[in-house]
N, C-alpha and C positions, 0 to 999 in steps of 0.2 A: 504493499501501498503505499506510493510515494507520490509525495505531492507535487503536481504538474512545475517544470520548470527548478527543482530545487536538485542540485547535484553538489552540492557543496557539504564534508564532513559534519558542519552544523544542522543542515536541514534533513540529515542523513540522522544523527542524532535525532532529534525530531521526532520522524516519524516511527523511527522506535519505539519511543516514548508512546507516540499513540497510536500503536498498534500494542501495545502491550496494556495502554490502556482500555483500548476498547474488548484484546481476550479478557483482561480482568470484569469488565463490566459486563462480557455475555457469559465467563462463570456464573457469577455473583446469581445473573438474572437465570442462570440455567439450574441452578441448583433451588430456586425460590421456586420455581414451577415444578420444577420434582419434588418437590415439597409439600406444597399445596395439591397437586396432581392424588400424590401417596395416601395425603390425608384424608381428599376427598372419596376415594373409591375405598379406603379401608374406614370409615365412619361413616360418611355422609351418604354414601351410595352412587350407584350404578345408572347414569343417566339411559333410559326404554331407547334412545338413537344407538349410546356408546354400548349399550348389551349387544345390537344387533351386530354391530362390527365385529364383536370379542365372538359372538356365535359363527357370525360367518368365516372367521380367522380360522377356529376350530375345525369345522366344518372340513373348510378346505386340510388341513395338516391332517383330516382323518380320514383321508377320503372319501368323502361325502359329496365332493364336490362347491359348485356354488350355491348351496342351500340353505333354504330358514323353511323352521317346521318340515322337514322333510321335502321339501319343491322348491325348483329353479328362482333365483333370485331378482327381480326387475327393478328392483327399484334401488339399491345400493350400489353407483358405480365397485368396483372390483380393485382397486390401487390401494386405498387402506387397509383391507382384510388381509391381502395379500402381503405390504410390509408386516402388518402384526403378524401373520403368519412366520414370516422370514425372522424377525426379528425376537422371535420366542422362541427360535430356537438357541439364542443366548443366554436368555436372560427365564426360559423356563415358565412363563408366566403370562400369559394373553394382557392381562390389565397392566403391569408391569411392561411389557412391552408399547402398549398404547399409549403410555404417560411417558414413557422414553420418546418414544415418536414425537408427541405434541410439544413436550419442553424444548427438545432440537430443535424442531421445525421456529418456534414463538424465538430463540435465541437467535436463530440464524436472521431471522427478520431484522434484529438490530445492526449487523456490520452491514447490510443488503442496504439497507434507509440511509445508513452514512454514504456507501457508494453513492447513492440518486441521489442525496442530497448534496453532495461535496461537490456533484457538475454545476450549481447555482448559487453555492452557498458558501464561504467558510469555513476554516478548520473548527471553529469553537460550535456553530450553530448545525454544523452537519454533525457533531456529537452532541449538544443539545439533544441531538432526531432522534439519535441512535438511541440517548440516554430512553426516551420518554419511550420508543417501539420497545424495549425489554421492559421497561416496569412500570406503563402507564396500565391503571385498573384495569381501564377499558380493553385491552388485551391477556388480564390475568384473574377474569373472575371465573376462575375453574368449580367455587363451590353453587352450590345449588342452592343460594341462598334465600331468595324470593320464590314467593306461589305464584306471582307471574309468569306467563310463559313467554311474553315478549324480554322481560327482565333476563332470561338466563343464554348467556352470552356462545354457551359451550356446553355442547354436546355430541361430540368427538371429534369428527373430521374438520370445524370449523378453522382453528390455528392453523393446521395443516395446509387444508387450502390456503388462505390467506396469506401464506408464506411460497407458496406455488406461483399465484397471484403475483406479487411484487417480486421475484423473481422475473415473469413475464414482461413486467414494465421495465424495468433493468434490463434486459436484453433489448425488447422494441427500442427501447432510447437509444442503444449501442449501435443497432441496425440503421437508426433514422442519422445519427449523425456520424455511420463510417458508410455505410450501403456495400458489411462485407457479409460473404453468404455463409459466414461462423454463424453470429449474431441472430441469421435468419433460422437457421436448423434449431441453433439454441430455443429460440423465441418459440417457433411451433414445438418443440420436444416441452418445452413447458407449461404451453396453453393446453397439448395433449393429456397430459400426467392431470390438469388442474380438474379436464372433462373428465378423468378417470377417476376422478376425485367428488368433484360435483357437477352434473350433468352443464347446468348453465353455462359452465366456460364455454360452450358452442357459441353463444350469443357474443364471448369476448372477442374469439376469434375472428366471429363476422363483423364486430366492429373494427379490428384493430386492421383487419384483412382490409376493408373498405375507407378507412382514414391512410393507410399507406399508400392506397390507390392512389386515394384525393392528391397525395403529399407528393407522389412522384409524378400524376400530371401537372400540378401548377408546380412543381421543384421546389417546395418547401421542404423537401429531404434529400436526402441523395441514397434513396434507396431505388430498387434496379428492378427490371420485371424478373427479373433471376432470383433474385433475395425473395419476391410474396411467391414464386411460384415455390422456391425451396420453402418455408414458411408452411404456404397451405399444405405441401406434400409430406411434411415431418408429420404435421399434424394430423393427417387423415391414415395416418401409416400407424399411429399409435392410436387411434381410439374409433378406426373401421372394427379390428377386430371385436370391441363391448358390442360393437353396432352388428353385427355380424351374432355374437350369441343371442342377442337378443332378437334377433330373426328365427335364427332355428328356435327357439324357445318359445315366442308365442305364434310366429308365424306370419308376422308380418314387419314392415321397415318402420325401425323409430329411434329415435336418437336415444328415448330413455321410457320407462316405465311410470315413472313419478309422475308424470305432466296430467296425462289423461286419470290418473287416479285420484290428484289433489285436486283436481277441479271438480271431482264427486262430491266432495265435502266442503266446498270454497267459503260456502254461506257458512257452515256450519263453525267453520275455522277465524270469521271473523268475529265469529261471540264466543270464541275462546281468547282472542287477540283486545277483544274490548271488554269483553265482562268476565273475562275465566272464568266461562260456563260450558264444559266440556259435555255435558249432557247429551245435545246431537247429536256431537263430535262423535262421542264413543256408542251411538246407536247405529252410526254409519260406518266407522273404520271399523269396528269388532263385531260386525252382521255377522249370520251362520248361515249358508246358504238351507234354501229349504229341505234339503234332504239329510240336513246336520253331520254333512260328510266333507263340508270346507269353508274354508272361510270366503267372503268376498271380496275382501280388499287385497289385490296384491303384493301391499307392503309386507303380509306373512308369507307370499310365496305365489310363483304364480300357476294357478290351476285351472283346465276348462270346465272342472264341477263347478264352479265361480257360478252367482246368480249376476247376470248382465243388469247391476242399478243405474236407475236415470239419474245424468246428471245433475246435483243440486245448484241450476244455475241458471235461474229464468233471464236475464240479463242478456239482452245484446252486445257483441263486442265493443262495442265503443263507448255503450255506458258502462260496462265492465273496467274497460281501460280510468276512465274517467274516475270512479271510485276511488278503483285502487289510489291511484297515484293523491286523491285527494286527503289520504293518509299515512303518505308519505312522510309525514313533520312524525310522526314516531320513530323513525329509525334514527336521523341525526338529534333526538333528544335522549335516546336513549345509548347512541355510538358515540358522541363528540363532549368528552370533558368539558363542562363550563369554565371554566379558566383560561381557556384555550381561543374561546369563541372572537373574540375581539379580531387576535393577531390570527384567525383563521380570515377572515372574511378581508382583514386588507391584503393576505394573500392570494385569495381565491380575484380577488381587484387583480391585483397586480397578473394572477395568472391569462385571465381574460384578456386585458388590457395586451401583452405580449403575444395572442396570438395575431393582433393585428402583421406585427412584424417577418421579417424572412426568417428562416430554420427557425423556427414555434414550437418543431417537433417536439421537444422537451415537454412542455405545458401540456400538448396537444393529447400525447400519451399517458400524461398524468389525468389530467382532464376529461379522459375517455371514460375511465371508473364509475364517474358519476354517471354518464351515461349507461354504462355497464347498468351502474345499479338501478336507476328508470326505468329500464325495459325488462329490468325481473319484476320490479314492482309491476309495472304496469301489467302483467300478465299473468303475478301471481297475488301475495298478501302480505300485509306488512309486518315481517318477521327481524330484525334485526339483525340478527345473527348471521343472517343470509347476505350480509352487506356489510359483514365485519373487514372485510378488504378496505373497508375505506377509512378507516383507524389510520393506517399509516398516512396515508394519502393525505390525510385530515392535519395530521401532526406538521409531512414537508409544508404544508400549505402555512400552517401558522408559524414554523420558522422563517417561513419566507417574511408572513407579513412581520413576524420579531425583526428583523435584516432592514424592513423598510421604516420601522417606530425611529429605531439609528439612528440611518440617513436623515429623517425627516427632521429629528433632535439638531444633528450637524446643519443641514441646512438654515435651520431656523436661530440657528445659534442659542439654544435655551438658558438663559441666562447664567452662558457659560459653561466651560467643558467639566467642572466638577461637579456641577448640579446635572449635567447629562449622564454622566456616570454613573450618578448615586440612583438616579432613575431607571436607567439601565438593571444597576447590580439588582435593584428591588425586585424589579420583576422577575430575574431570572431568580432570587432567591424564593421568590413566592410562587414558583412554577416549584420550583425543586423543593419548597416543602408541601407543597400541594402532593406531590407524587408521593412523598417519604412518608405522610401520614397518612396518607390512603391505602397504601400498601400494607402498613405497621397497624392499622386497623383490622384487616384484612387476616394476615396474621394473627393477632389475637382471637379470633373471631374462630380463626381453624383450629388454633392450639385447644382455646376455651372448648370449641367443638368436640375435639378429640376427645377430652375429658370427660362430656356429661350428656353426648346424645349417643342415644343408643337406637341403633339401628336395628328394627324387628327383623329385617330380610336379612339380617347375619345370623342371628339368632337359627331362625327356620334352615336358614340354607345349609348349617352346620350339621344341624337335625337329619336333615333328606340328604345331608352326604353319608352320614353315617348308615343308612336305610338302602347304600348304592341304589337309588332311585335309576333308571335309564330315559325316563323322558318323565318330565314335571309340565304342568299346563298351570299358565298365571298370566296375569294380567299385562305384569313385567317383567323381562327375561331375564332381572339381576338376581334371578332366584337361583334359576338353570346354570345359570353362570357361574357363580360360587359354589352350590352343588359340584359341578361337573358332571351336568347332565344334561342331554340333549333337552329341547326347551318345545314345545306347543302353547301357541297365544292362545287366554281364556276368553272367550264369545260372549258378546252380551246377547247372550238368551237364556229361556226357559232353562229349568236345571235340567230335567230330563234330556232337553237335546242337548243338552252341555255335556250330560254323563255319556250318552249316544254316543254325539263325535268323539270324547275322551276315550273309548271302548275300540272305536276305528281306528285309534290314531295310536294302540298301543300305547297309554299313557298310564305312569302308575303312581303320581297321584297330581290330587290339583287342590291348588292355594288358592281361597278368595280370604281377602281380607278385608277387615271390617275397616270401614272406611271411618270412623269416629273414635276410633281407639285401635290402640296398637296390639291387636286380637289378630288370628290367622283360624279358620276354620279348613283342615284339609283331607279332603276324600281322601280316602284309599279303594282307589277304582279297582284292582287288584282281588279285592276280597270284597266288592261288592257286586251285586244284583245284575244284571241285565234290566234297565229301566223299563217297565211297564208303561203300557197309557198314563196311567199316573200314577203319581210319587207316593198318593195317598196308601198304597198298596205296600209301601217302604215300612220298615223301622229304620230308626238312626242307633246304632251302634256305637258308642264312643270307645275306641280302642286305646288310646294314651291322650291323659289331661298333663299341662304342662301351665302355666302361670301365664304365658304369652300364646299359647295354641292348645288345641284339641285335634288329635286324629280320629276320623269318625269313618264308617262306609253303611254304606244302604241296604239291609237284605229283605227278604218277603216276609211280612207280616204271619205268625204262627196263627 
């Protein structure tokens, strides 16, 4: 990492100290992230999406293919589960492997942000950008501390995908300013990896390709037609095998099975986002088909036996886009740290002004992520974690705004040099204090949570692990993950239909959780009779009772 134009021994020493400082900050950030993540999985619980990734990785390692609930998966792209499976060979734990991947990705974003910022900012402000990306709370909120769905910013793949998008930004900027074929290949490569992590990346691929095409035509960048072709070919080469897998599984050409699935419960999802009301969403996503043989939602595996439910979306497309964008305010409120807002506004204004000048490719690429975010929002619903890639860009533009403030003070000669320096110093102290205080509070929350929070899922998982259950049915996959069992999703259905479904799926135990208190009723399916037409013909036999759970089975009444 060499400062441009510095070849003297003094500058070399400065570069070494700079690299050493970035390495120290990165190591501290990695240790902090890994600690928070380990406490999360040990005490606070495993998020449902996180559990899906872990189960997919385990099924890959066990030779079951890319399956969930014993069925081919078409919702979650395969890169993250594949990486978890590979890293688990080193750590012998899928959960630890995911934690290491997330902490590593979050740490890499710091030096990467420095390299991106350094193209327009001085060393100090680039270091500030690096520091904020490494430690800002919005990129370190791994604990599920809120009951509000939209406030949760990590559910397994988000930080990893954010890191990939930052790589795309960096190499696309290099491509635009140099026109080298190597940067085109790298840009297409990381776009492909991002698509294999979250399917929305296909939108970013199209956005960047169009912008580079316009830049080539208007001569705003040095990219060539060969560059654009290489970028597109590289992206397609890495993404097409997954598209082909989706075609082989479903018989239809598609970019992701998630788009059609999510539109089926879009209205219900808005109830979750705005009112934290899960009732309509649960009744749709966890519905069982009429024959009680398969789930209807492909989130839990693709099957031809699923009923084809009508899309719960009566709005015309233009109205849908308008309604989505009118709720976009949720995203910046959750993602953008309040103390940086005035600096961000100044930096954004400068970036927009720079678009009028030649060689404006730097800010074109940076601002393209906001266009990417708006397109995602117009087609989906406002979930801030889907837009978390905006956080490093927000920080970068805030640092640009901070540099403008310093230039403004110099231009206006505000009360002399000493006062000017004092004002800038106070601003820096305020920003650093904000980051340190908020992260310290997060650390205290984790430590106190580790001491006092009792996760009932851990207790139940340990008990079911002792029974050596092969298949566990529950609403969330955490219990099966911890019990080292295969998982079947618990449907939203009458008990008689649920028991029939469990018998077909060879489930050993069904876990019902009391929503009002930390208590579990566990049905021993193996020792329960096949359900008749009415549950009135059954008697409940308690096999085992404990303070937090009871294991029961259903038998014919004598």
